C-alpha positions in Angstrom: 0.0 0.0 0.0 1.1 3.5 -0.8 1.7 6.1 2.0 0.3 9.6 2.3 3.9 10.9 2.3 4.5 9.1 -1.1 1.4 10.7 -2.5 2.3 14.1 -1.1 5.7 14.1 -2.7 4.0 13.9 -6.1 1.3 16.3 -5.1 3.9 19.0 -4.5 4.8 18.9 -8.1 1.3 18.7 -9.3 -0.6 21.2 -7.2 -4.0 20.1 -8.5 -6.5 17.4 -7.5 -9.1 15.8 -9.9 -12.0 13.7 -8.9 -13.8 13.7 -12.2 -12.2 11.8 -15.0 -14.3 13.6 -17.6 -12.4 16.8 -16.9 -9.0 17.3 -18.5 -6.6 18.6 -15.8 -3.0 18.0 -16.9 -0.4 17.7 -14.2 -3.0 16.7 -11.6 -3.6 13.7 -9.3 -6.8 11.8 -10.0 -8.5 10.4 -6.9 -10.8 7.4 -7.7 -13.5 8.1 -5.2 -16.2 5.5 -4.6 -19.8 6.0 -3.7 -23.1 4.2 -3.6 -23.7 4.7 -7.3 -20.2 5.2 -8.8 -16.7 3.9 -8.7 -13.9 6.1 -9.8 -11.6 3.1 -10.2 -13.4 2.4 -13.5 -12.1 5.6 -15.0 -8.5 5.7 -14.0 -7.2 4.9 -17.5 -9.4 7.7 -18.9 -8.1 10.1 -16.3 -4.5 9.3 -17.1 -5.2 9.6 -20.8 -6.6 13.1 -20.3 -3.3 14.2 -18.7 -3.4 13.4 -15.0 0.1 12.9 -13.7 -0.9 10.2 -11.2 -3.9 8.4 -9.7 -4.9 7.2 -6.3 -7.0 4.1 -6.4 -8.4 1.4 -4.1 -8.6 -1.4 -6.8 -5.6 -3.8 -6.3 -5.7 -4.7 -10.0 -3.6 -1.6 -10.6 -0.7 -3.0 -8.6 2.5 -2.3 -10.5 1.0 0.3 -12.8 3.2 3.4 -13.2 2.1 6.6 -11.5 -0.8 4.8 -9.7 -0.9 4.7 -5.9 -3.0 2.0 -4.2 -4.7 2.7 -0.8 -7.4 1.1 1.2 -9.8 4.0 1.0 -9.4 6.8 -1.5 -11.6 9.2 0.4 -9.7 8.7 3.5 -6.4 9.2 1.6 -7.8 12.5 0.2 -8.7 13.7 3.6 -5.3 12.6 5.1 -3.5 14.3 2.2 -5.4 17.5 2.9 -4.6 17.3 6.6 -0.9 16.8 5.9 -0.9 19.7 3.5 -2.7 21.9 6.0 0.0 21.2 8.5 2.8 21.9 6.0 1.2 25.2 5.1 1.2 26.3 8.7 -1.2 29.2 8.2 -4.2 30.4 10.3 -7.3 28.6 9.4 -10.7 30.1 10.2 -13.7 27.7 10.1 -17.3 28.8 9.7 -20.4 26.7 10.2 -24.1 27.3 11.1 -27.6 26.7 9.8 -28.0 29.9 7.8 -25.6 32.5 6.5 -22.3 30.6 6.5 -21.6 31.1 2.8 -22.5 34.8 2.9 -20.4 35.3 6.1 -17.5 33.3 4.5 -17.5 35.5 1.4 -17.9 38.8 3.4 -15.0 37.8 5.7 -12.8 36.8 2.7 -13.5 40.3 1.2 -12.6 42.0 4.5 -9.4 39.9 5.2 -8.2 40.4 1.6 -7.7 44.0 2.5 -4.7 43.1 4.6 -3.5 39.5 3.7 -3.6 36.9 0.9 -6.7 34.9 1.5 -7.9 31.5 0.1 -11.4 30.3 0.9 -14.0 27.7 0.1 -15.4 28.2 -3.4 -19.1 27.5 -4.1 -20.6 25.0 -1.8 -17.5 22.8 -1.3 -18.2 22.4 2.4 -18.5 18.7 3.0 -16.2 15.7 3.5 -14.9 16.0 0.0 -15.2 19.8 -0.5 -13.2 20.7 2.6 -10.1 18.6 1.6 -10.2 20.0 -1.9 -10.4 23.5 -0.5 -7.3 22.9 1.6 -5.4 21.2 -1.2 -6.0 24.2 -3.4 -4.1 26.5 -1.1 -0.4 27.0 -1.7 2.6 28.9 -0.1 1.3 32.3 -1.4 -1.7 32.1 1.0 -1.6 33.8 4.4 -5.0 33.1 5.7 -7.5 30.3 4.9 -11.2 30.3 5.4 -13.1 27.0 5.5 -16.8 26.7 5.3 -18.2 23.6 7.0 -21.5 22.1 6.2 -23.2 19.1 7.8 -26.4 17.0 7.4 -25.7 14.3 9.9 -24.1 14.1 13.5 -20.4 14.0 13.7 -19.6 15.6 10.4 -18.3 18.9 11.8 -16.0 17.0 14.1 -14.6 15.1 11.1 -14.1 18.3 9.1 -12.3 19.9 12.0 -10.0 17.0 12.3 -9.1 17.5 8.7 -8.7 21.3 8.6 -7.5 21.8 12.2 -8.9 25.4 12.4 -7.4 27.9 14.8 -10.4 30.2 14.8 -14.1 29.8 14.1 -17.7 30.9 14.4 -21.1 29.4 14.2 -23.5 31.8 12.5 -26.7 30.4 14.1 -28.5 27.2 14.7 -31.9 26.4 13.4 -34.1 23.8 11.8 -32.3 22.3 8.7 -31.5 18.8 7.5 -33.7 17.3 10.2 -34.1 14.2 8.1 -30.4 13.5 8.7 -30.0 14.9 12.2 -33.2 13.5 13.6 -33.8 16.4 15.9 -32.9 20.1 16.6 -30.9 18.9 19.6 -28.6 16.9 17.2 -28.3 20.0 15.0 -27.0 21.9 18.1 -24.6 19.2 19.1 -23.2 18.8 15.6 -22.7 22.5 15.0 -21.3 22.7 18.5 -18.6 20.3 17.5 -16.7 23.3 16.1 -16.7 24.9 19.5 -15.6 21.7 21.2 -12.7 21.3 18.8 -11.5 24.9 19.3 -11.9 24.6 23.1 -9.6 21.5 23.2 -7.1 23.3 20.9 -7.4 26.5 23.0 -8.4 28.2 19.7 -10.3 31.4 19.4 -14.1 31.5 19.0 -16.1 34.5 17.6 -19.6 34.5 18.8 -22.9 36.4 18.6 -23.5 37.7 22.2 -27.2 38.0 21.5 -27.7 34.4 20.6 -28.7 32.3 23.7 -28.1 28.9 22.0 -24.5 29.9 21.1 -24.0 31.3 24.6 -25.1 27.9 26.0 -22.8 26.0 23.7 -19.9 28.3 24.7 -20.5 27.3 28.4 -18.4 30.3 29.7 -15.5 29.7 27.2 -13.9 33.1 26.5 -14.8 34.4 23.1 -14.6 37.5 20.9 -18.2 38.8 20.9 -20.3 40.7 18.4 -24.0 41.8 18.5 -26.3 44.6 19.4 -25.3 44.6 23.0 -22.9 47.3 24.2 -21.0 44.6 26.1 -19.8 43.0 22.8 -16.3 43.5 21.5 -18.0 44.7 18.2 -21.3 46.4 18.8 -23.5 46.9 15.8 -26.8 48.5 14.8 -28.8 47.6 11.8 -29.6 50.2 9.1 -31.1 50.3 5.7 -30.3 52.4 2.6 -33.1 51.7 0.2 -33.5 47.9 0.5 -29.9 47.1 1.1 -28.6 46.1 4.6 -26.1 48.3 6.4 -24.4 48.2 9.8 -23.3 51.0 12.0 -20.5 49.5 14.2 -18.1 50.3 17.0 -15.0 48.5 18.3 -13.3 50.4 21.2 -13.0 54.0 19.9 -13.3 53.1 16.2 -16.6 53.5 14.5 -17.7 52.6 10.9 -20.7 52.2 8.7 -20.7 49.3 6.3 -23.2 49.6 3.5 -23.8 46.3 1.7 -25.5 45.1 -1.4 -27.3 42.4 0.5 -31.1 42.5 1.0 -32.7 41.7 4.4 -32.1 42.4 8.0 -31.2 38.7 8.5 -27.9 39.6 6.9 -27.0 41.9 9.9 -25.3 39.1 11.8 -23.3 38.0 8.7 -22.0 41.5 8.0 -21.3 42.2 11.7 -19.4 38.9 12.0 -17.1 39.8 9.1 -16.6 43.3 10.6 -15.7 41.8 14.0 -13.2 39.3 12.7 -11.6 42.0 10.5 -11.3 44.4 13.5 -9.7 41.7 15.6 -7.1 41.2 13.0 -6.5 44.9 12.7 -7.9 45.5 9.3 -8.5 49.3 9.2 -12.1 50.4 9.6 -12.3 52.2 6.3 -10.9 49.1 4.5 -13.6 47.0 6.3 -16.4 49.2 5.2 -15.0 49.3 1.6 -14.8 45.5 1.5 -18.4 45.1 2.6 -19.5 47.7 0.1 -17.6 45.9 -2.8 -19.1 42.5 -2.1 -21.9 41.5 -4.5 -24.0 38.5 -3.7 -24.1 35.6 -6.2 -25.8 32.3 -6.7 -29.2 33.7 -5.9 -28.4 34.7 -2.3 -30.2 37.9 -1.1 -30.0 39.4 -4.6 -32.2 42.2 -5.9 -32.9 42.0 -9.6 -35.0 44.4 -11.6 -36.4 43.0 -14.8 -38.4 44.9 -17.5 -41.6 44.0 -15.8 -41.0 43.4 -12.1 -38.6 43.6 -9.1 -37.3 40.3 -7.6 -35.6 39.3 -4.5 -33.8 36.1 -5.4 -33.1 34.0 -2.3 -33.3 30.5 -3.5 -29.9 29.0 -2.8 -31.0 27.4 0.4 -34.3 27.1 2.4 -35.3 25.7 5.8 -37.9 26.8 8.3 -35.6 29.3 10.0 -34.3 31.0 6.9 -37.7 31.1 5.2 -39.5 32.5 8.2 -36.8 35.3 8.5 -37.1 36.1 4.7 -40.8 36.4 5.0 -40.6 38.7 8.1 -38.1 40.9 6.4 -40.2 41.1 3.2 -43.2 42.1 5.2 -41.3 45.1 6.6 -40.7 46.5 3.1 -43.1 49.2 2.1 -44.6 48.2 -1.3 -48.3 47.7 -2.1 -47.6 45.0 -4.7 -45.6 42.4 -2.8 -45.9 38.9 -4.0 -44.4 35.6 -2.7 -43.1 32.6 -4.4 -42.2 29.9 -1.9 -40.9 26.4 -2.8 -40.7 23.3 -0.7 -38.1 23.0 2.1 -36.1 19.9 1.7 -34.7 17.3 4.1 -37.1 17.9 7.0 -38.1 14.3 7.5 -41.1 13.6 9.6 -41.4 17.3 10.6 -41.9 18.3 7.0 -45.6 18.7 6.8 -45.8 20.5 10.2 -43.1 22.9 9.2 -44.7 23.7 5.8 -48.0 24.4 7.6 -46.3 26.8 10.0 -45.0 28.7 7.0 -48.5 28.8 5.4 -50.0 30.0 8.6 -47.4 32.8 8.9 -48.1 33.9 5.3 -51.9 33.8 5.8 -51.5 36.2 8.6 -49.8 38.8 6.4 -51.6 40.5 3.5 -49.4 39.9 0.5 -50.8 40.8 -2.9 -50.4 37.2 -4.3 -48.8 34.0 -3.0 -47.5 31.1 -5.1 -46.5 27.9 -3.5 -44.5 25.2 -5.3 -43.7 21.6 -4.5 -45.2 18.3 -3.3 -45.1 19.3 0.4 -46.9 22.7 0.0 -49.3 21.1 -2.6 -50.7 18.8 0.1 -52.4 21.9 1.5 -54.0 23.0 -1.8 -57.5 24.0 -1.3 -57.0 24.7 2.5 -55.5 28.1 1.9 -56.5 30.9 -0.6 -53.1 30.7 -2.4 -51.9 29.5 -5.8 -50.5 26.0 -5.5 -48.3 24.2 -8.1 -46.7 20.8 -7.9 -43.6 21.8 -10.0 -41.7 24.8 -11.0 -42.5 23.9 -14.6 -46.2 24.2 -13.7 -45.6 27.7 -12.3 -43.6 28.7 -15.3 -46.5 27.7 -17.6 -48.9 29.7 -15.4 -46.9 32.9 -15.8 -46.9 32.4 -19.6 -50.7 32.7 -19.7 -51.0 34.9 -16.6 -48.1 37.5 -17.0 -47.3 39.6 -13.9 -46.1 43.2 -14.1 -45.3 46.0 -11.7 -45.0 43.5 -8.9 -42.3 43.0 -6.2 -41.5 39.3 -5.7 -39.7 37.5 -2.9 -38.6 34.2 -4.4 -37.5 31.8 -1.7 -36.7 28.1 -1.9 -34.0 25.4 -2.0 -31.4 25.2 -4.8 -32.5 21.6 -5.4 -35.7 22.9 -6.9 -34.7 24.8 -10.0 -36.5 28.1 -9.4 -34.5 29.9 -12.1 -36.8 28.2 -14.6 -39.7 30.6 -13.7 -37.8 33.8 -13.2 -37.4 34.3 -16.9 -41.2 34.8 -17.1 -41.2 37.7 -14.5 
């Protein structure tokens, strides 16, 4: 069997990892990962033909093949390689997890820290047991500061990711109802997200925490942290403001004050913005540079984006959806002054046996608010068709067809849902 040190010696001259044989990546190492429905070992020859310098496999039939390393478990080898590389880099690693807002917080923090140091951070949604190793392995000697987003959908996953990335700093954005199908209960969500705190406590690392969040305070259990929030007791004290529809934060750290105007929609982004300001302030990024970094960040991937079409105005917020984030988005939309507000809400995924109840809670909330029109999409919402005076559709395609024959104009839409349901299919008709 090959050792991680042997693989690392080749990796140093490659500086690229490939897990998809269909993609041509010359001078890379191909990892033949295995899953329930795929086996990368079947595509080793294809990967080498496309220019991969070496391959890491678990199939013993490749014994004696040039440039092929045989291991017991290719995923474990990838994770171990990433951990070894992280130690060789010897740079500060900042970990971010939470139910909502972790990607936005990560990107805001990267924008802030880039004002002072060379930053590398998680791209897209590479925040799981494969994505975190790939993020670490993409870092090189030019990087001064690494930011790792950590996602989880079952107990123990954050602990595993911490053991791979070995973070020195970290924060939990918040804890709410998400992935209940995998976690089983909200208590398991708390325990799993709290694994980041537990790791940092054992390492005597530094935690950044929202002083106003009672769940996070409970998980801290009197462990010292750098705090942020609305409370004047916080290291970084913030106040939410709005300029038009965009979120802004007035903040203060010691005797330094600032005003960070963002391009994000919604008061629920207050904590995300303030977290980035707090970390930047702690690492001595100048206040004017922090404010500029927040102002220059533009949301992508349908996260809190305001889009104006020829006919309507749209808030696109359909990268992720769970009961906590959907409720917050509805509350924020309700505060906006506009007589033509309409909702498009799509099923929340992975809620397990709580799914019907959680969807009903959302419907009851919406019913209590006088929106101009409400459109509900998905099998879970559709089960309540006829019980509420809303427009129900089983699929996004059905909704798109409706808008073709019933065009909307001069309306203001909040479009909220999960990325697993392709909501972009209907936005072209608005």
